[in-house]
C-alpha positions in Angstrom: 16.7 -6.7 1.6 17.4 -10.2 2.9 19.6 -11.5 5.6 22.7 -13.4 4.6 25.2 -15.3 6.8 26.6 -12.2 8.5 25.3 -9.4 6.3 22.1 -8.2 4.7 22.0 -8.3 0.9 20.0 -6.0 -1.4 18.7 -7.7 -4.6 19.3 -5.1 -7.3 16.4 -6.5 -9.3 14.0 -5.6 -6.4 15.6 -2.3 -5.4 14.3 1.0 -6.6 16.7 3.1 -4.5 13.4 4.4 -3.1 12.6 6.4 -6.3 8.9 7.2 -6.2 8.7 6.9 -2.4 11.5 9.0 -0.8 14.0 11.6 -1.7 16.8 9.4 -0.2 17.7 5.8 0.0 15.8 4.6 3.1 18.2 1.7 3.7 20.9 4.2 4.3 18.8 6.1 6.8 18.2 3.0 8.9 21.5 1.2 8.4 23.5 1.2 11.7 26.8 1.5 9.9 27.8 3.4 6.8 27.8 0.4 4.5 24.6 0.8 2.5 25.9 2.6 -0.5 25.1 2.5 -4.3 27.1 -0.1 -6.3 29.3 1.8 -8.8 29.2 -1.2 -11.1 25.4 -1.2 -11.2 24.4 2.5 -11.9 20.8 3.1 -12.9 18.9 6.3 -13.7 15.7 7.7 -12.3 13.6 6.5 -15.2 14.7 2.9 -14.9 14.2 2.9 -11.1 10.7 4.4 -11.4 9.8 1.8 -14.0 10.9 -0.9 -11.7 8.9 0.7 -8.8 5.8 0.7 -10.9 6.3 -2.9 -12.0 6.9 -4.1 -8.4 4.0 -2.1 -6.9 1.2 -2.3 -9.6 -1.5 -1.9 -6.9 0.0 1.5 -5.7 -2.4 4.0 -7.2 -0.7 6.9 -5.5 2.6 6.0 -7.0 1.1 5.8 -10.4 -0.6 9.2 -10.0 2.7 10.8 -8.9 4.5 9.2 -11.8 2.0 10.4 -14.3 2.1 13.9 -12.8 5.9 13.7 -12.7 5.9 14.6 -9.0 7.6 11.6 -7.6 10.1 11.7 -4.7 13.6 10.9 -5.8 17.2 11.5 -4.8 17.8 12.7 -8.4 15.5 15.7 -7.7 17.2 17.2 -4.7 
């Protein structure tokens, strides 16, 4: 998430929608207004988001263990 002129912008290439870490999108939980919502023109599945999380966080051994055991946190598993 980066600060733009008058808004914050989420780079979809760096966003995992918190798959692997939380069972909800953390940005929505901390956003002071109801504006942090998924982009309907950029829908991704759990497998793609988990793959990105593992690629972005290669040093996170706990994430890798949860992924291998298929016990990750994910909004898809609610």
